[in-house]
Every structure is written in structure tokens, then in C-alpha cells.
PQR file with spaces between the fields and no chain letter, atoms N, CA, C, O and H, PARSE charges and radii, in Angstrom:
ATOM       1  N    UNK     1     -95.482    5.577   38.768 -0.4000 1.5000
ATOM       2  CA   UNK     1     -95.415    6.139   37.364 -0.0000 2.0000
ATOM       3  C    UNK     1     -95.321    7.681   37.158  0.5500 1.7000
ATOM       4  O    UNK     1     -94.444    8.346   36.606 -0.5500 1.4000
ATOM       5  N    UNK     2     -96.583    8.084   37.815 -0.4000 1.5000
ATOM       6  CA   UNK     2     -96.616    9.424   37.659 -0.0000 2.0000
ATOM       7  C    UNK     2     -95.258   10.493   38.255  0.5500 1.7000
ATOM       8  O    UNK     2     -95.160   11.663   37.884 -0.5500 1.4000
ATOM       9  H    UNK     2     -97.295    7.544   38.263  0.4000 1.0000
ATOM      10  N    UNK     3     -94.386    9.905   39.121 -0.4000 1.5000
ATOM      11  CA   UNK     3     -93.222   10.462   39.694 -0.0000 2.0000
ATOM      12  C    UNK     3     -92.228   10.442   38.508  0.5500 1.7000
ATOM      13  O    UNK     3     -91.439   11.381   38.410 -0.5500 1.4000
ATOM      14  H    UNK     3     -94.466    8.954   39.423  0.4000 1.0000
ATOM      15  N    UNK     4     -92.209    9.532   37.683 -0.4000 1.5000
ATOM      16  CA   UNK     4     -91.306    9.219   36.483 -0.0000 2.0000
ATOM      17  C    UNK     4     -91.483   10.471   35.236  0.5500 1.7000
ATOM      18  O    UNK     4     -90.580   11.081   34.663 -0.5500 1.4000
ATOM      19  H    UNK     4     -92.850    8.768   37.763  0.4000 1.0000
ATOM      20  N    UNK     5     -92.785   10.581   35.080 -0.4000 1.5000
ATOM      21  CA   UNK     5     -93.318   11.658   34.071 -0.0000 2.0000
ATOM      22  C    UNK     5     -92.826   13.000   34.717  0.5500 1.7000
ATOM      23  O    UNK     5     -92.113   13.781   34.086 -0.5500 1.4000
ATOM      24  H    UNK     5     -93.519   10.085   35.546  0.4000 1.0000
ATOM      25  N    UNK     6     -93.247   13.237   36.033 -0.4000 1.5000
ATOM      26  CA   UNK     6     -92.700   14.342   36.752 -0.0000 2.0000
ATOM      27  C    UNK     6     -91.542   14.846   36.462  0.5500 1.7000
ATOM      28  O    UNK     6     -91.447   15.996   36.032 -0.5500 1.4000
ATOM      29  H    UNK     6     -93.826   12.603   36.545  0.4000 1.0000
ATOM      30  N    UNK     7     -90.380   13.970   36.676 -0.4000 1.5000
ATOM      31  CA   UNK     7     -88.970   13.852   36.599 -0.0000 2.0000
ATOM      32  C    UNK     7     -88.639   14.228   35.250  0.5500 1.7000
ATOM      33  O    UNK     7     -87.856   15.134   34.966 -0.5500 1.4000
ATOM      34  H    UNK     7     -90.457   13.036   37.025  0.4000 1.0000
ATOM      35  N    UNK     8     -89.342   13.409   34.316 -0.4000 1.5000
ATOM      36  CA   UNK     8     -88.756   13.712   32.753 -0.0000 2.0000
ATOM      37  C    UNK     8     -89.124   15.236   32.268  0.5500 1.7000
ATOM      38  O    UNK     8     -88.438   15.943   31.528 -0.5500 1.4000
ATOM      39  H    UNK     8     -89.979   12.673   34.547  0.4000 1.0000
ATOM      40  N    UNK     9     -90.645   15.629   33.002 -0.4000 1.5000
ATOM      41  CA   UNK     9     -90.727   16.837   32.542 -0.0000 2.0000
ATOM      42  C    UNK     9     -89.880   18.123   33.044  0.5500 1.7000
ATOM      43  O    UNK     9     -89.668   19.215   32.517 -0.5500 1.4000
ATOM      44  H    UNK     9     -91.202   15.055   33.603  0.4000 1.0000
ATOM      45  N    UNK    10     -89.536   17.632   34.107 -0.4000 1.5000
ATOM      46  CA   UNK    10     -88.631   18.717   34.810 -0.0000 2.0000
ATOM      47  C    UNK    10     -87.314   18.503   34.261  0.5500 1.7000
ATOM      48  O    UNK    10     -86.747   19.508   33.831 -0.5500 1.4000
ATOM      49  H    UNK    10     -89.708   16.745   34.535  0.4000 1.0000
ATOM      50  N    UNK    11     -86.716   17.402   34.188 -0.4000 1.5000
ATOM      51  CA   UNK    11     -85.588   17.295   33.321 -0.0000 2.0000
ATOM      52  C    UNK    11     -85.701   17.925   32.066  0.5500 1.7000
ATOM      53  O    UNK    11     -84.672   18.514   31.735 -0.5500 1.4000
ATOM      54  H    UNK    11     -87.177   16.586   34.537  0.4000 1.0000
ATOM      55  N    UNK    12     -86.740   17.990   31.175 -0.4000 1.5000
ATOM      56  CA   UNK    12     -86.755   18.375   29.832 -0.0000 2.0000
ATOM      57  C    UNK    12     -86.768   19.924   29.846  0.5500 1.7000
ATOM      58  O    UNK    12     -86.061   20.514   29.029 -0.5500 1.4000
ATOM      59  H    UNK    12     -87.576   17.512   31.443  0.4000 1.0000
ATOM      60  N    UNK    13     -87.455   20.552   30.639 -0.4000 1.5000
ATOM      61  CA   UNK    13     -87.588   21.932   31.175 -0.0000 2.0000
ATOM      62  C    UNK    13     -86.444   22.293   31.586  0.5500 1.7000
ATOM      63  O    UNK    13     -86.148   23.473   31.399 -0.5500 1.4000
ATOM      64  H    UNK    13     -88.030   20.073   31.303  0.4000 1.0000
ATOM      65  N    UNK    14     -85.589   21.518   32.175 -0.4000 1.5000
ATOM      66  CA   UNK    14     -84.461   22.201   32.797 -0.0000 2.0000
ATOM      67  C    UNK    14     -83.176   22.302   31.497  0.5500 1.7000
ATOM      68  O    UNK    14     -82.263   23.127   31.512 -0.5500 1.4000
ATOM      69  H    UNK    14     -85.830   20.559   32.327  0.4000 1.0000
ATOM      70  N    UNK    15     -83.346   21.465   30.646 -0.4000 1.5000
ATOM      71  CA   UNK    15     -82.553   21.533   29.675 -0.0000 2.0000
ATOM      72  C    UNK    15     -83.019   22.853   28.724  0.5500 1.7000
ATOM      73  O    UNK    15     -82.316   23.713   28.194 -0.5500 1.4000
ATOM      74  H    UNK    15     -84.088   20.794   30.633  0.4000 1.0000
ATOM      75  N    UNK    16     -84.252   22.696   28.721 -0.4000 1.5000
ATOM      76  CA   UNK    16     -84.543   24.081   27.651 -0.0000 2.0000
ATOM      77  C    UNK    16     -84.092   24.805   28.387  0.5500 1.7000
ATOM      78  O    UNK    16     -83.152   25.271   27.744 -0.5500 1.4000
ATOM      79  H    UNK    16     -84.823   21.996   29.151  0.4000 1.0000
ATOM      80  N    UNK    17     -84.084   25.383   29.579 -0.4000 1.5000
ATOM      81  CA   UNK    17     -83.945   26.445   30.020 -0.0000 2.0000
ATOM      82  C    UNK    17     -82.255   26.730   29.694  0.5500 1.7000
ATOM      83  O    UNK    17     -81.875   27.724   29.076 -0.5500 1.4000
ATOM      84  H    UNK    17     -84.847   25.005   30.102  0.4000 1.0000
ATOM      85  N    UNK    18     -81.485   25.848   30.138 -0.4000 1.5000
ATOM      86  CA   UNK    18     -80.143   25.979   29.605 -0.0000 2.0000
ATOM      87  C    UNK    18     -79.857   26.468   28.312  0.5500 1.7000
ATOM      88  O    UNK    18     -79.139   27.434   28.056 -0.5500 1.4000
ATOM      89  H    UNK    18     -81.794   25.040   30.640  0.4000 1.0000
ATOM      90  N    UNK    19     -80.505   25.695   27.452 -0.4000 1.5000
ATOM      91  CA   UNK    19     -80.447   26.260   26.127 -0.0000 2.0000
ATOM      92  C    UNK    19     -80.868   27.639   25.665  0.5500 1.7000
ATOM      93  O    UNK    19     -80.408   28.252   24.701 -0.5500 1.4000
ATOM      94  H    UNK    19     -81.089   24.911   27.660  0.4000 1.0000
ATOM      95  N    UNK    20     -81.800   28.025   26.491 -0.4000 1.5000
ATOM      96  CA   UNK    20     -82.067   29.329   26.186 -0.0000 2.0000
ATOM      97  C    UNK    20     -80.960   30.380   26.955  0.5500 1.7000
ATOM      98  O    UNK    20     -80.453   31.332   26.362 -0.5500 1.4000
ATOM      99  H    UNK    20     -82.173   27.527   27.274  0.4000 1.0000
ATOM     100  N    UNK    21     -80.766   30.147   27.927 -0.4000 1.5000
ATOM     101  CA   UNK    21     -79.651   30.821   28.831 -0.0000 2.0000
ATOM     102  C    UNK    21     -78.070   30.691   28.275  0.5500 1.7000
ATOM     103  O    UNK    21     -77.106   31.328   28.699 -0.5500 1.4000
ATOM     104  H    UNK    21     -81.178   29.374   28.409  0.4000 1.0000
ATOM     105  N    UNK    22     -78.081   29.704   27.225 -0.4000 1.5000
ATOM     106  CA   UNK    22     -76.569   29.403   27.022 -0.0000 2.0000
ATOM     107  C    UNK    22     -75.903   30.944   26.727  0.5500 1.7000
ATOM     108  O    UNK    22     -74.991   31.294   27.476 -0.5500 1.4000
ATOM     109  H    UNK    22     -78.865   29.186   26.881  0.4000 1.0000
ATOM     110  N    UNK    23     -76.302   31.781   25.751 -0.4000 1.5000
ATOM     111  CA   UNK    23     -75.541   32.926   25.320 -0.0000 2.0000
ATOM     112  C    UNK    23     -75.090   33.670   26.804  0.5500 1.7000
ATOM     113  O    UNK    23     -73.964   33.941   27.221 -0.5500 1.4000
ATOM     114  H    UNK    23     -77.043   31.497   25.143  0.4000 1.0000
ATOM     115  N    UNK    24     -76.078   33.828   27.257 -0.4000 1.5000
ATOM     116  CA   UNK    24     -75.542   34.624   28.608 -0.0000 2.0000
ATOM     117  C    UNK    24     -74.600   34.089   29.450  0.5500 1.7000
ATOM     118  O    UNK    24     -73.804   34.852   29.997 -0.5500 1.4000
ATOM     119  H    UNK    24     -76.992   33.608   26.918  0.4000 1.0000
ATOM     120  N    UNK    25     -74.540   32.497   29.714 -0.4000 1.5000
ATOM     121  CA   UNK    25     -73.700   32.092   30.463 -0.0000 2.0000
ATOM     122  C    UNK    25     -72.340   31.929   29.891  0.5500 1.7000
ATOM     123  O    UNK    25     -71.335   31.877   30.600 -0.5500 1.4000
ATOM     124  H    UNK    25     -75.187   31.878   29.269  0.4000 1.0000
ATOM     125  N    UNK    26     -72.326   31.848   28.575 -0.4000 1.5000
ATOM     126  CA   UNK    26     -71.145   32.079   28.137 -0.0000 2.0000
ATOM     127  C    UNK    26     -70.374   33.389   28.220  0.5500 1.7000
ATOM     128  O    UNK    26     -69.145   33.452   28.186 -0.5500 1.4000
ATOM     129  H    UNK    26     -73.142   31.890   27.999  0.4000 1.0000
ATOM     130  N    UNK    27     -71.088   34.292   28.316 -0.4000 1.5000
ATOM     131  CA   UNK    27     -70.749   35.596   28.708 -0.0000 2.0000
ATOM     132  C    UNK    27     -70.329   35.848   29.995  0.5500 1.7000
ATOM     133  O    UNK    27     -69.889   36.961   30.284 -0.5500 1.4000
ATOM     134  H    UNK    27     -72.086   34.241   28.343  0.4000 1.0000
ATOM     135  N    UNK    28     -70.404   34.975   30.793 -0.4000 1.5000
ATOM     136  CA   UNK    28     -69.989   35.029   32.138 -0.0000 2.0000
ATOM     137  C    UNK    28     -68.730   34.258   32.288  0.5500 1.7000
ATOM     138  O    UNK    28     -67.991   34.545   33.230 -0.5500 1.4000
ATOM     139  H    UNK    28     -70.761   34.071   30.558  0.4000 1.0000
ATOM     140  N    UNK    29     -68.394   33.285   31.442 -0.4000 1.5000
ATOM     141  CA   UNK    29     -67.067   32.566   31.500 -0.0000 2.0000
ATOM     142  C    UNK    29     -67.383   31.120   31.648  0.5500 1.7000
ATOM     143  O    UNK    29     -66.434   30.340   31.567 -0.5500 1.4000
ATOM     144  H    UNK    29     -68.994   33.052   30.677  0.4000 1.0000
ATOM     145  N    UNK    30     -68.377   30.728   31.819 -0.4000 1.5000
ATOM     146  CA   UNK    30     -69.187   29.193   32.039 -0.0000 2.0000
ATOM     147  C    UNK    30     -68.588   28.598   30.775  0.5500 1.7000
ATOM     148  O    UNK    30     -68.637   29.300   29.765 -0.5500 1.4000
ATOM     149  H    UNK    30     -69.148   31.362   31.885  0.4000 1.0000
ATOM     150  N    UNK    31     -67.986   27.298   30.691 -0.4000 1.5000
ATOM     151  CA   UNK    31     -67.475   26.704   29.506 -0.0000 2.0000
ATOM     152  C    UNK    31     -65.929   27.094   29.205  0.5500 1.7000
ATOM     153  O    UNK    31     -65.135   26.329   28.660 -0.5500 1.4000
ATOM     154  H    UNK    31     -67.946   26.727   31.511  0.4000 1.0000
ATOM     155  N    UNK    32     -65.594   28.571   29.701 -0.4000 1.5000
ATOM     156  CA   UNK    32     -64.099   28.558   29.213 -0.0000 2.0000
ATOM     157  C    UNK    32     -63.424   28.645   30.415  0.5500 1.7000
ATOM     158  O    UNK    32     -62.568   29.530   30.417 -0.5500 1.4000
ATOM     159  H    UNK    32     -66.240   29.193   30.144  0.4000 1.0000
ATOM     160  N    UNK    33     -63.545   27.940   31.556 -0.4000 1.5000
ATOM     161  CA   UNK    33     -63.086   27.832   32.786 -0.0000 2.0000
ATOM     162  C    UNK    33     -61.472   27.373   32.655  0.5500 1.7000
ATOM     163  O    UNK    33     -61.243   26.550   31.769 -0.5500 1.4000
ATOM     164  H    UNK    33     -64.241   27.222   31.554  0.4000 1.0000
ATOM     165  N    UNK    34     -60.467   27.784   33.370 -0.4000 1.5000
ATOM     166  CA   UNK    34     -59.360   27.065   33.530 -0.0000 2.0000
ATOM     167  C    UNK    34     -59.485   25.501   33.650  0.5500 1.7000
ATOM     168  O    UNK    34     -60.383   25.148   34.415 -0.5500 1.4000
ATOM     169  H    UNK    34     -60.653   28.452   34.090  0.4000 1.0000
ATOM     170  N    UNK    35     -58.845   24.602   33.115 -0.4000 1.5000
ATOM     171  CA   UNK    35     -59.074   23.233   33.021 -0.0000 2.0000
ATOM     172  C    UNK    35     -59.819   22.522   31.999  0.5500 1.7000
ATOM     173  O    UNK    35     -59.837   21.302   31.835 -0.5500 1.4000
ATOM     174  H    UNK    35     -58.115   24.890   32.494  0.4000 1.0000
ATOM     175  N    UNK    36     -60.416   23.388   31.344 -0.4000 1.5000
ATOM     176  CA   UNK    36     -61.309   22.980   30.285 -0.0000 2.0000
ATOM     177  C    UNK    36     -60.331   22.540   29.078  0.5500 1.7000
ATOM     178  O    UNK    36     -59.367   23.271   28.852 -0.5500 1.4000
ATOM     179  H    UNK    36     -60.401   24.379   31.477  0.4000 1.0000
ATOM     180  N    UNK    37     -60.513   21.464   28.345 -0.4000 1.5000
ATOM     181  CA   UNK    37     -59.946   20.991   27.583 -0.0000 2.0000
ATOM     182  C    UNK    37     -60.307   21.156   26.144  0.5500 1.7000
ATOM     183  O    UNK    37     -61.216   20.506   25.629 -0.5500 1.4000
ATOM     184  H    UNK    37     -61.296   20.870   28.529  0.4000 1.0000
ATOM     185  N    UNK    38     -59.444   22.204   25.374 -0.4000 1.5000
ATOM     186  CA   UNK    38     -59.643   22.447   24.054 -0.0000 2.0000
ATOM     187  C    UNK    38     -58.700   22.030   23.236  0.5500 1.7000
ATOM     188  O    UNK    38     -57.574   22.485   23.436 -0.5500 1.4000
ATOM     189  H    UNK    38     -58.706   22.733   25.792  0.4000 1.0000
ATOM     190  N    UNK    39     -58.853   21.279   22.356 -0.4000 1.5000
ATOM     191  CA   UNK    39     -57.719   20.601   21.264 -0.0000 2.0000
ATOM     192  C    UNK    39     -58.210   21.195   20.029  0.5500 1.7000
ATOM     193  O    UNK    39     -59.341   20.853   19.684 -0.5500 1.4000
ATOM     194  H    UNK    39     -59.768   20.909   22.193  0.4000 1.0000
ATOM     195  N    UNK    40     -57.475   22.151   19.183 -0.4000 1.5000
ATOM     196  CA   UNK    40     -57.511   22.597   17.984 -0.0000 2.0000
ATOM     197  C    UNK    40     -56.717   22.077   16.801  0.5500 1.7000
ATOM     198  O    UNK    40     -55.505   22.289   16.829 -0.5500 1.4000
ATOM     199  H    UNK    40     -56.557   22.429   19.463  0.4000 1.0000
ATOM     200  N    UNK    41     -57.231   21.422   15.758 -0.4000 1.5000
ATOM     201  CA   UNK    41     -56.556   20.831   14.695 -0.0000 2.0000
ATOM     202  C    UNK    41     -56.844   21.668   13.663  0.5500 1.7000
ATOM     203  O    UNK    41     -57.519   22.695   13.736 -0.5500 1.4000
ATOM     204  H    UNK    41     -58.216   21.249   15.735  0.4000 1.0000
ATOM     205  N    UNK    42     -56.132   21.046   12.354 -0.4000 1.5000
ATOM     206  CA   UNK    42     -56.238   21.889   11.222 -0.0000 2.0000
ATOM     207  C    UNK    42     -57.902   22.188   10.817  0.5500 1.7000
ATOM     208  O    UNK    42     -58.493   23.253   10.635 -0.5500 1.4000
ATOM     209  H    UNK    42     -55.584   20.212   12.295  0.4000 1.0000
ATOM     210  N    UNK    43     -58.422   20.617   10.755 -0.4000 1.5000
ATOM     211  CA   UNK    43     -59.838   20.668   10.473 -0.0000 2.0000
ATOM     212  C    UNK    43     -60.936   20.363   11.421  0.5500 1.7000
ATOM     213  O    UNK    43     -62.109   20.136   11.125 -0.5500 1.4000
ATOM     214  H    UNK    43     -57.943   19.752   10.903  0.4000 1.0000
ATOM     215  N    UNK    44     -60.352   20.391   12.705 -0.4000 1.5000
ATOM     216  CA   UNK    44     -61.458   20.132   13.726 -0.0000 2.0000
ATOM     217  C    UNK    44     -60.983   20.471   14.967  0.5500 1.7000
ATOM     218  O    UNK    44     -59.804   20.593   15.297 -0.5500 1.4000
ATOM     219  H    UNK    44     -59.399   20.576   12.946  0.4000 1.0000
ATOM     220  N    UNK    45     -62.352   20.674   15.897 -0.4000 1.5000
ATOM     221  CA   UNK    45     -61.704   21.009   17.361 -0.0000 2.0000
ATOM     222  C    UNK    45     -62.390   19.900   18.197  0.5500 1.7000
ATOM     223  O    UNK    45     -63.284   19.189   17.739 -0.5500 1.4000
ATOM     224  H    UNK    45     -63.311   20.576   15.628  0.4000 1.0000
ATOM     225  N    UNK    46     -61.940   19.813   19.365 -0.4000 1.5000
ATOM     226  CA   UNK    46     -62.423   18.752   20.372 -0.0000 2.0000
ATOM     227  C    UNK    46     -62.308   19.574   21.611  0.5500 1.7000
ATOM     228  O    UNK    46     -61.256   19.970   22.114 -0.5500 1.4000
ATOM     229  H    UNK    46     -61.214   20.391   19.738  0.4000 1.0000
ATOM     230  N    UNK    47     -63.523   19.781   22.041 -0.4000 1.5000
ATOM     231  CA   UNK    47     -63.612   20.441   23.271 -0.0000 2.0000
ATOM     232  C    UNK    47     -64.165   19.801   24.480  0.5500 1.7000
ATOM     233  O    UNK    47     -65.260   19.258   24.330 -0.5500 1.4000
ATOM     234  H    UNK    47     -64.378   19.460   21.632  0.4000 1.0000
ATOM     235  N    UNK    48     -63.709   19.765   25.462 -0.4000 1.5000
ATOM     236  CA   UNK    48     -64.319   19.137   26.748 -0.0000 2.0000
ATOM     237  C    UNK    48     -64.513   19.924   27.858  0.5500 1.7000
ATOM     238  O    UNK    48     -63.430   20.192   28.380 -0.5500 1.4000
ATOM     239  H    UNK    48     -62.820   20.206   25.584  0.4000 1.0000
ATOM     240  N    UNK    49     -65.361   20.352   28.372 -0.4000 1.5000
ATOM     241  CA   UNK    49     -65.396   21.348   29.591 -0.0000 2.0000
ATOM     242  C    UNK    49     -65.362   20.673   30.669  0.5500 1.7000
ATOM     243  O    UNK    49     -66.465   20.325   31.089 -0.5500 1.4000
ATOM     244  H    UNK    49     -66.240   20.134   27.949  0.4000 1.0000
ATOM     245  N    UNK    50     -64.218   20.285   31.424 -0.4000 1.5000
ATOM     246  CA   UNK    50     -64.047   19.176   32.510 -0.0000 2.0000
ATOM     247  C    UNK    50     -64.540   19.946   33.848  0.5500 1.7000
ATOM     248  O    UNK    50     -65.358   19.414   34.600 -0.5500 1.4000
ATOM     249  H    UNK    50     -63.322   20.567   31.083  0.4000 1.0000
ATOM     250  N    UNK    51     -63.997   21.230   34.103 -0.4000 1.5000
ATOM     251  CA   UNK    51     -64.063   21.897   35.106 -0.0000 2.0000
ATOM     252  C    UNK    51     -65.381   22.775   34.885  0.5500 1.7000
ATOM     253  O    UNK    51     -66.023   22.931   35.923 -0.5500 1.4000
ATOM     254  H    UNK    51     -63.333   21.662   33.493  0.4000 1.0000
ATOM     255  N    UNK    52     -65.745   23.185   34.110 -0.4000 1.5000
ATOM     256  CA   UNK    52     -67.332   23.613   34.068 -0.0000 2.0000
ATOM     257  C    UNK    52     -68.445   22.484   34.386  0.5500 1.7000
ATOM     258  O    UNK    52     -69.455   22.679   35.062 -0.5500 1.4000
ATOM     259  H    UNK    52     -65.224   23.058   33.266  0.4000 1.0000
ATOM     260  N    UNK    53     -68.096   21.338   33.808 -0.4000 1.5000
ATOM     261  CA   UNK    53     -68.990   20.045   34.321 -0.0000 2.0000
ATOM     262  C    UNK    53     -68.988   19.953   35.700  0.5500 1.7000
ATOM     263  O    UNK    53     -70.062   19.948   36.303 -0.5500 1.4000
ATOM     264  H    UNK    53     -67.276   21.179   33.259  0.4000 1.0000
ATOM     265  N    UNK    54     -67.859   19.876   36.324 -0.4000 1.5000
ATOM     266  CA   UNK    54     -67.863   19.779   37.855 -0.0000 2.0000
ATOM     267  C    UNK    54     -68.443   20.983   38.317  0.5500 1.7000
ATOM     268  O    UNK    54     -69.448   20.765   38.993 -0.5500 1.4000
ATOM     269  H    UNK    54     -66.987   19.880   35.834  0.4000 1.0000
ATOM     270  N    UNK    55     -68.211   21.953   38.212 -0.4000 1.5000
ATOM     271  CA   UNK    55     -68.972   23.522   38.527 -0.0000 2.0000
ATOM     272  C    UNK    55     -70.356   23.077   38.679  0.5500 1.7000
ATOM     273  O    UNK    55     -70.955   22.769   39.709 -0.5500 1.4000
ATOM     274  H    UNK    55     -67.394   22.130   37.663  0.4000 1.0000
ATOM     275  N    UNK    56     -70.750   23.099   37.479 -0.4000 1.5000
ATOM     276  CA   UNK    56     -72.500   22.949   37.454 -0.0000 2.0000
ATOM     277  C    UNK    56     -72.735   21.824   38.323  0.5500 1.7000
ATOM     278  O    UNK    56     -73.540   22.008   39.236 -0.5500 1.4000
ATOM     279  H    UNK    56     -70.263   23.349   36.642  0.4000 1.0000
ATOM     280  N    UNK    57     -72.157   20.632   38.211 -0.4000 1.5000
ATOM     281  CA   UNK    57     -72.706   19.601   39.141 -0.0000 2.0000
ATOM     282  C    UNK    57     -72.663   20.057   40.622  0.5500 1.7000
ATOM     283  O    UNK    57     -73.453   19.513   41.393 -0.5500 1.4000
ATOM     284  H    UNK    57     -71.503   20.483   37.470  0.4000 1.0000
ATOM     285  N    UNK    58     -72.031   20.763   40.975 -0.4000 1.5000
ATOM     286  CA   UNK    58     -71.562   21.351   42.607 -0.0000 2.0000
ATOM     287  C    UNK    58     -73.008   21.987   42.499  0.5500 1.7000
ATOM     288  O    UNK    58     -73.979   21.468   43.049 -0.5500 1.4000
ATOM     289  H    UNK    58     -71.389   21.205   40.349  0.4000 1.0000
ATOM     290  N    UNK    59     -73.065   22.891   41.916 -0.4000 1.5000
ATOM     291  CA   UNK    59     -74.016   24.111   42.232 -0.0000 2.0000
ATOM     292  C    UNK    59     -75.339   23.554   41.983  0.5500 1.7000
ATOM     293  O    UNK    59     -76.295   24.152   42.477 -0.5500 1.4000
ATOM     294  H    UNK    59     -72.276   23.313   41.469  0.4000 1.0000
ATOM     295  N    UNK    60     -75.605   22.195   41.095 -0.4000 1.5000
ATOM     296  CA   UNK    60     -76.916   21.628   40.977 -0.0000 2.0000
ATOM     297  C    UNK    60     -77.326   21.028   42.448  0.5500 1.7000
ATOM     298  O    UNK    60     -78.273   21.371   43.156 -0.5500 1.4000
ATOM     299  H    UNK    60     -74.828   21.709   40.694  0.4000 1.0000
ATOM     300  N    UNK    61     -76.196   19.896   42.726 -0.4000 1.5000
ATOM     301  CA   UNK    61     -75.985   19.260   43.953 -0.0000 2.0000
ATOM     302  C    UNK    61     -76.449   19.966   45.206  0.5500 1.7000
ATOM     303  O    UNK    61     -77.233   19.473   46.017 -0.5500 1.4000
ATOM     304  H    UNK    61     -75.427   19.617   42.151  0.4000 1.0000
ATOM     305  N    UNK    62     -75.890   21.183   45.294 -0.4000 1.5000
ATOM     306  CA   UNK    62     -76.222   22.073   46.132 -0.0000 2.0000
ATOM     307  C    UNK    62     -77.474   22.387   46.457  0.5500 1.7000
ATOM     308  O    UNK    62     -78.029   22.212   47.542 -0.5500 1.4000
ATOM     309  H    UNK    62     -75.254   21.583   44.634  0.4000 1.0000
ATOM     310  N    UNK    63     -78.045   23.019   45.147 -0.4000 1.5000
ATOM     311  CA   UNK    63     -79.301   23.503   45.105 -0.0000 2.0000
ATOM     312  C    UNK    63     -80.538   22.611   45.333  0.5500 1.7000
ATOM     313  O    UNK    63     -81.571   22.939   45.916 -0.5500 1.4000
ATOM     314  H    UNK    63     -77.594   23.161   44.266  0.4000 1.0000
ATOM     315  N    UNK    64     -80.215   21.301   44.710 -0.4000 1.5000
ATOM     316  CA   UNK    64     -81.143   20.202   45.149 -0.0000 2.0000
ATOM     317  C    UNK    64     -81.039   19.606   46.485  0.5500 1.7000
ATOM     318  O    UNK    64     -81.974   18.841   46.721 -0.5500 1.4000
ATOM     319  H    UNK    64     -79.375   21.035   44.237  0.4000 1.0000
ATOM     320  N    UNK    65     -80.140   19.733   47.475 -0.4000 1.5000
ATOM     321  CA   UNK    65     -79.858   19.452   48.602 -0.0000 2.0000
ATOM     322  C    UNK    65     -80.559   20.553   49.514  0.5500 1.7000
ATOM     323  O    UNK    65     -81.033   20.309   50.623 -0.5500 1.4000
ATOM     324  H    UNK    65     -79.381   20.355   47.283  0.4000 1.0000
ATOM     325  N    UNK    66     -80.559   21.594   48.995 -0.4000 1.5000
ATOM     326  CA   UNK    66     -81.502   22.816   49.649 -0.0000 2.0000
ATOM     327  C    UNK    66     -82.855   22.575   49.432  0.5500 1.7000
ATOM     328  O    UNK    66     -83.563   22.819   50.408 -0.5500 1.4000
ATOM     329  H    UNK    66     -80.173   21.792   48.094  0.4000 1.0000
ATOM     330  N    UNK    67     -83.378   22.196   48.508 -0.4000 1.5000
ATOM     331  CA   UNK    67     -84.948   22.103   48.287 -0.0000 2.0000
ATOM     332  C    UNK    67     -85.251   20.825   48.515  0.5500 1.7000
ATOM     333  O    UNK    67     -86.405   20.516   48.219 -0.5500 1.4000
ATOM     334  H    UNK    67     -82.803   21.997   47.715  0.4000 1.0000
ATOM     335  N    UNK    68     -84.527   19.939   48.978 -0.4000 1.5000
ATOM     336  CA   UNK    68     -85.038   18.458   49.445 -0.0000 2.0000
ATOM     337  C    UNK    68     -85.733   18.312   50.577  0.5500 1.7000
ATOM     338  O    UNK    68     -85.168   18.676   51.608 -0.5500 1.4000
ATOM     339  H    UNK    68     -83.590   20.190   49.219  0.4000 1.0000
ATOM     340  N    UNK    69     -86.990   17.802   50.665 -0.4000 1.5000
ATOM     341  CA   UNK    69     -88.057   18.009   51.841 -0.0000 2.0000
ATOM     342  C    UNK    69     -87.815   16.755   52.683  0.5500 1.7000
ATOM     343  O    UNK    69     -88.474   16.560   53.705 -0.5500 1.4000
ATOM     344  H    UNK    69     -87.450   17.507   49.828  0.4000 1.0000
């Protein structure tokens, strides 16, 4: 039971950190990589960061594998 609480707290802190760092991540180009889908209409915009999600997934996977004990 304690493991689930620890995981949820860590996940929440990670999401909060990403939210705080988002303006800085946007300045380095994360979220605007080639391959990200942006469709702009007259009254709406659809944005799906495919390549950015893959890049973040790879980075997180590598970090988790490095710190796995």
C-alpha cells in the first residue's frame, strides 16, 4: 500500500515540476519539433506533439533505467 502512495506522490511532484518548467522547455524548442502535428482552422487549433512525446518518453525511460536498483 505504501508503494502506491509513494508512486502517486512522485508522479504528482513530477507533473508539478514539468508545469513549472514548461516556459523554459518551450524556449529550447520542446513541443515544436519537426513531426509535431499542428492544424490551424479559422476558429480552432489542434495540436498533437507526437515527436515531443516520443522524445520525452525516451529520456524518462533512460533516466528510470539508470536509477533502477
